[in-house]
C-alpha positions as CSV (number, residue, x, y, z in Angstrom):
1,X,-35.6,18.6,-4.8
2,X,-33.9,15.5,-6.2
3,X,-33.2,17.2,-9.5
4,X,-31.1,19.9,-7.8
5,X,-28.9,17.2,-6.2
6,X,-28.6,15.4,-9.5
7,X,-27.7,18.6,-11.3
8,X,-25.0,19.4,-8.7
9,X,-23.5,15.9,-9.1
10,X,-23.6,16.2,-12.9
11,X,-22.0,19.6,-12.7
12,X,-19.2,18.4,-10.4
13,X,-18.6,15.3,-12.6
14,X,-18.5,17.4,-15.7
15,X,-15.9,19.8,-14.2
16,X,-13.8,16.9,-13.0
17,X,-13.7,15.2,-16.4
18,X,-13.1,18.6,-18.2
19,X,-10.2,19.4,-15.9
20,X,-8.8,15.9,-16.3
21,X,-9.0,16.2,-20.1
22,X,-7.2,19.6,-19.9
23,X,-4.5,18.0,-17.8
24,X,-4.0,15.2,-20.2
25,X,-3.8,17.6,-23.1
26,X,-1.3,19.8,-21.3
27,X,1.0,16.7,-20.7
28,X,0.6,15.6,-24.3
29,X,1.7,19.1,-25.5
30,X,4.8,18.7,-23.4
31,X,5.7,15.4,-25.2
32,X,3.8,13.0,-22.9
33,X,4.9,11.5,-19.5
34,X,7.9,9.7,-20.9
35,X,9.4,12.9,-22.3
36,X,8.2,15.4,-19.6
37,X,9.7,13.3,-16.8
38,X,12.5,11.8,-18.9
39,X,15.2,12.5,-16.2
40,X,13.1,10.5,-13.6
41,X,12.2,7.8,-16.0
42,X,15.8,7.3,-17.2
43,X,17.0,7.2,-13.6
44,X,14.5,4.6,-12.6
45,X,15.2,2.5,-15.7
46,X,18.9,2.6,-15.0
47,X,18.4,1.2,-11.5
48,X,18.1,-2.5,-12.6
49,X,18.9,-4.3,-15.8
50,X,15.4,-5.8,-15.8
51,X,13.7,-2.5,-15.2
52,X,11.2,-1.4,-17.9
53,X,8.2,0.8,-18.5
54,X,5.3,-1.3,-17.3
55,X,2.4,1.0,-17.9
56,X,2.0,4.4,-19.6
57,X,-1.1,6.5,-19.8
58,X,-1.7,10.2,-20.6
59,X,-0.9,11.3,-17.0
60,X,0.7,8.2,-15.4
61,X,3.8,6.1,-16.0
62,X,5.0,3.0,-14.1
63,X,8.6,2.0,-14.2
64,X,9.9,-1.1,-12.5
65,X,11.1,-4.7,-12.3
66,X,9.7,-7.9,-11.0
67,X,10.7,-11.5,-10.4
68,X,9.1,-14.3,-8.5
69,X,10.4,-13.2,-5.1
70,X,10.1,-9.4,-5.4
71,X,9.0,-6.4,-7.3
72,X,9.8,-2.7,-7.2
73,X,7.9,0.0,-9.1
74,X,8.0,3.7,-9.3
75,X,4.7,5.3,-10.3
76,X,4.8,8.8,-11.6
77,X,1.4,10.5,-11.7
78,X,0.8,14.0,-13.1
79,X,-1.8,15.8,-11.0
80,X,-3.0,19.4,-11.2
81,X,0.3,21.4,-10.9
82,X,2.1,18.6,-9.1
83,X,3.7,15.3,-9.8
84,X,3.3,12.5,-7.3
85,X,5.9,9.7,-7.2
86,X,5.2,6.5,-5.4
87,X,7.8,3.8,-4.6
88,X,6.2,0.4,-4.2
89,X,8.3,-2.6,-3.1
90,X,7.0,-6.1,-2.5
91,X,9.4,-8.8,-1.3
92,X,8.9,-12.2,0.1
93,X,11.6,-11.9,2.8
94,X,11.1,-8.1,3.6
95,X,7.4,-7.6,3.1
96,X,5.5,-4.8,1.4
97,X,6.7,-1.2,1.5
98,X,5.8,2.1,-0.1
99,X,6.7,5.7,0.1
100,X,5.2,8.7,-1.7
101,X,6.4,12.2,-2.6
102,X,4.6,15.2,-4.2
103,X,6.6,17.8,-6.0
104,X,5.7,20.9,-8.1
105,X,5.5,19.5,-11.7
106,X,8.3,21.9,-12.8
107,X,10.7,21.2,-10.0
108,X,14.2,20.1,-11.0
109,X,13.9,16.4,-11.5
110,X,17.5,15.9,-10.3
111,X,16.5,17.4,-6.9
112,X,13.5,15.1,-6.9
113,X,15.8,12.1,-7.4
114,X,18.1,13.2,-4.6
115,X,15.1,13.4,-2.2
116,X,13.8,10.0,-3.3
117,X,17.2,8.4,-3.0
118,X,17.7,9.8,0.4
119,X,14.2,8.8,1.7
120,X,14.4,5.3,0.3
121,X,17.9,4.8,1.7
122,X,16.9,5.9,5.2
123,X,13.7,3.9,5.1
124,X,15.4,0.7,3.9
125,X,18.2,1.0,6.4
126,X,15.5,1.0,9.2
127,X,13.7,-1.9,7.6
128,X,17.0,-3.9,7.4
129,X,17.9,-3.0,11.0
130,X,14.5,-4.3,12.2
131,X,14.8,-7.4,10.0
132,X,18.1,-8.5,11.4
C-alpha cells in the first residue's frame, strides 16, 4: 500500500521538476530573464539611481534599491505561461507593503508598466493619506 503512495509522490515530483526544467530552458532560449523582460527591467532600473539587479536566476529576476531606512524591490518571476511581478517596499516610517500582478508572459510590457504604475500610485496615495 505504501509503495503506491510513494510512487505517486515520486511521479508528481518528477513531473514538477521536468516542467520546471522545460520552463527554464524556454526562458533561456528567449535570451534569459534580463532580455525577455528587458522593457520591465529597464523601466525598474531607471526608477532610482541606486537601483540595480540584485538577483537573477533562470526564471526569476529581482531589481531594486536599498538604504538603511528603506528598500524597494520588483521581483519578476516566469511561471507557466505567465509572468508574476511583485512590488515589495519596506520603510521605517511607512512600514512594509507589497502588491502583486500576474500577466500573460507575452503581454505588452508597456501595458504591464502602466498597470503597475497606476496600482502603486493609488496604493501609495492611500498609504500616505492614512499616514498623515
